[in-house]
C-alpha positions as CSV (number, residue, x, y, z in Angstrom):
1,M,124.5,106.3,71.5
2,A,121.2,104.5,71.3
3,R,119.6,103.4,74.5
4,S,119.3,99.7,75.2
5,K,116.0,97.9,75.6
6,E,116.6,97.8,79.4
7,Q,117.3,101.5,79.5
8,N,114.2,102.3,77.6
9,E,112.1,100.1,79.9
10,K,113.6,101.8,82.9
11,M,112.9,105.2,81.5
12,R,109.3,104.2,80.8
13,E,108.8,102.9,84.3
14,T,110.3,106.1,85.8
15,R,107.9,108.3,83.8
16,K,104.9,106.1,84.7
17,E,105.9,106.4,88.3
18,K,106.1,110.2,88.0
19,I,102.7,110.3,86.4
20,R,101.2,108.1,89.1
21,N,102.7,110.2,91.9
22,A,101.4,113.4,90.3
23,A,98.0,111.9,89.7
24,L,97.8,110.7,93.3
25,L,98.6,114.2,94.5
26,Q,96.0,115.8,92.3
27,F,93.2,113.2,93.0
28,V,93.7,113.6,96.8
29,K,93.8,117.4,96.6
30,Q,91.0,117.9,94.0
31,G,89.1,114.7,93.6
32,L,88.8,112.6,90.5
33,F,86.0,114.7,88.9
34,A,87.8,118.1,89.3
35,T,91.2,116.8,88.2
36,R,92.1,117.4,84.6
37,I,94.6,115.4,82.6
38,Q,96.6,118.6,82.0
39,D,96.8,119.1,85.8
40,I,98.5,115.7,86.1
41,A,100.9,116.3,83.2
42,A,101.9,119.7,84.6
43,C,102.4,118.2,88.1
44,A,104.5,115.4,86.6
45,G,106.6,117.9,84.5
46,I,105.8,116.3,81.2
47,A,103.9,117.3,78.1
48,Q,100.3,116.3,77.9
49,G,100.9,114.5,74.6
50,L,103.6,112.4,76.2
51,L,101.4,111.4,79.0
52,Y,98.9,109.9,76.5
53,H,101.7,107.5,75.5
54,Y,101.3,105.9,79.0
55,Y,97.7,106.4,79.9
56,S,94.7,107.1,77.7
57,S,92.7,109.0,80.4
58,K,92.7,110.1,84.0
59,D,90.3,107.3,84.8
60,E,92.9,104.8,83.6
61,I,95.5,106.3,85.9
62,F,93.0,106.3,88.8
63,V,92.3,102.6,88.3
64,D,96.0,101.8,88.1
65,L,96.6,103.6,91.4
66,I,93.8,101.8,93.1
67,N,94.9,98.4,91.8
68,D,98.6,99.0,92.7
69,A,97.7,100.1,96.2
70,L,95.5,97.1,96.8
71,D,98.0,94.7,95.4
72,K,100.8,96.1,97.5
73,T,98.7,95.8,100.7
74,I,97.8,92.2,99.8
75,E,101.4,91.3,99.1
76,A,102.6,92.8,102.4
77,S,99.9,91.0,104.2
78,Y,100.9,87.6,102.7
79,M,104.6,88.4,103.5
80,V,103.7,88.9,107.2
81,R,101.5,85.8,107.2
82,D,104.3,83.7,105.8
83,M,107.0,84.9,108.3
84,D,108.7,82.1,110.2
85,T,107.7,83.4,113.7
86,E,104.7,83.1,116.0
87,P,101.5,85.1,115.3
88,G,102.0,87.7,118.1
89,E,105.4,88.7,116.6
90,K,103.8,88.9,113.2
91,I,101.3,91.4,114.4
92,R,104.0,93.3,116.3
93,F,106.2,93.4,113.2
94,A,103.4,94.5,110.9
95,L,102.3,97.3,113.2
96,E,105.9,98.6,113.7
97,R,106.4,98.7,109.9
98,L,103.1,100.3,109.2
99,V,103.4,103.0,111.8
100,E,107.0,103.7,110.6
101,T,105.6,104.1,107.0
102,I,102.9,106.5,108.3
103,E,105.5,108.7,109.8
104,H,107.8,108.8,106.8
105,S,105.8,108.2,103.6
106,Q,103.5,110.9,102.3
107,A,102.6,108.7,99.3
108,F,101.3,106.0,101.7
109,L,99.2,108.6,103.6
110,D,97.8,110.0,100.3
111,T,97.1,106.4,99.1
112,C,95.1,105.6,102.2
113,R,93.0,108.8,101.6
114,L,92.5,107.8,98.0
115,I,91.3,104.3,98.9
116,T,89.0,105.7,101.6
117,Q,87.5,108.3,99.2
118,A,87.1,105.7,96.4
119,T,85.5,103.2,98.8
120,N,82.9,105.7,99.9
121,S,82.1,107.0,96.4
122,T,80.0,105.7,93.5
123,A,81.4,108.5,91.2
124,I,84.5,106.5,90.3
125,P,85.2,104.2,87.3
126,K,83.3,100.9,87.4
127,Q,86.6,99.0,87.1
128,A,87.9,100.7,90.3
129,Q,84.7,99.8,92.1
130,D,85.1,96.2,91.0
131,L,88.8,96.0,92.1
132,I,87.9,97.4,95.6
133,Q,85.1,94.9,95.9
134,Q,87.4,92.0,94.9
135,K,90.5,92.9,96.8
136,R,89.8,95.2,99.7
137,N,88.9,92.5,102.2
138,I,91.9,90.2,101.5
139,P,94.3,91.9,104.0
140,Y,91.5,91.8,106.6
141,Q,91.1,88.1,106.1
142,V,94.9,87.5,106.3
143,I,95.2,89.4,109.6
144,E,92.1,87.6,110.9
145,T,93.8,84.2,110.4
146,I,96.9,85.5,112.2
147,M,94.8,86.7,115.1
148,E,93.0,83.4,115.3
149,A,96.3,81.4,115.3
150,G,97.7,83.7,118.0
151,Q,94.7,83.1,120.2
152,K,95.3,79.4,120.0
153,Q,98.9,79.9,121.0
154,G,98.0,82.4,123.8
155,T,99.7,85.4,122.4
156,I,96.7,87.3,121.1
157,V,93.8,88.6,123.3
158,A,90.4,86.9,123.3
159,G,87.6,88.1,121.1
160,D,86.2,87.6,117.6
161,P,89.3,87.5,115.3
162,K,87.4,89.2,112.6
163,M,86.7,92.1,114.8
164,L,90.3,92.2,115.9
165,S,91.3,92.4,112.3
166,I,88.9,95.3,111.7
167,F,90.4,97.1,114.7
168,F,93.9,96.5,113.3
169,W,93.3,98.0,109.9
170,T,91.0,100.8,111.0
171,S,93.6,101.9,113.6
172,I,96.2,102.1,110.8
173,N,93.9,103.8,108.3
174,G,92.7,106.2,110.9
175,L,96.2,107.2,111.9
176,A,97.2,107.6,108.2
177,I,94.3,109.8,107.4
178,Y,94.9,111.9,110.5
179,Y,98.5,112.4,109.6
180,S,97.5,113.1,106.0
181,T,95.0,115.8,106.9
182,N,96.6,117.3,110.0
183,N,99.8,119.3,110.1
184,N,100.2,118.7,113.8
185,R,103.1,116.1,114.0
186,E,104.1,116.8,117.6
187,V,102.8,113.5,118.9
188,K,105.4,110.8,118.4
189,L,103.7,107.6,117.1
190,D,104.3,104.4,119.1
191,Y,103.2,101.2,117.5
192,R,103.2,99.5,120.9
193,V,100.1,101.5,121.9
194,I,98.2,99.9,119.1
195,A,99.9,96.5,119.7
196,S,98.7,96.5,123.3
197,M,95.1,96.1,122.0
198,F,96.0,92.7,120.5
199,L,99.0,91.2,122.3
200,I,99.2,89.3,125.5
201,K,102.3,90.4,127.3
202,N,104.7,87.7,128.5
203,Q,106.3,87.8,131.9
204,R,109.6,89.2,130.5
205,E,107.8,92.2,128.9
206,V,105.9,92.9,132.1
207,E,109.1,92.9,134.2
208,E,110.8,95.2,131.7
209,E,107.9,97.7,131.8
210,N,108.0,97.7,135.6
211,D,111.8,98.2,135.7
212,P,112.4,101.8,136.9
213,K,115.3,102.1,134.4
214,N,112.9,101.7,131.5
215,Q,110.3,104.2,132.8
216,T,110.2,107.8,131.6
217,V,109.9,110.5,134.3
218,F,108.1,113.6,133.3
219,K,108.9,116.8,135.1
């Protein structure tokens, strides 16, 4: 039985995702220059000739990965910005979800490494350099506006909101790169540790922290 147009499109997207995941793994492990197109095909479990039906070169895959990662980060930032809640809760929510993703998504960790490597390298395709230049600062600007709004409402600590935004993202990126390059996962990540750098605690939170029932006793 012939496949429908929808089935063919789904199969195409599934294969492209396999190629992207394989390429991400190879780029992070070997770097763009050392990675060969046949390495990506083998890792994806497809023939090299079939891969060329989806991408013309490893550079094109690299650019696609960079663009996709930047767009997803921007989209998530806008989603947090547009939440119907106060700025402090937006920051709390974003940190909780990001830390959870660091703990459970190897692809996210590898993507953070790839973006960092690409940002600090001139030996990448010009198109990737242009995308980074155009899009990388957008999530920083979004978080900056949330920080500034929170300061006006008294839920975010004082300070330059631009600097607070830099602290926000570098904390997340630093954790992601640490987890991606270190096998020691004994430390349980707690988003509240990062959140404490930005959020002004209300009276209820202070009382809950001081309640003996909520305190952990170490023996």
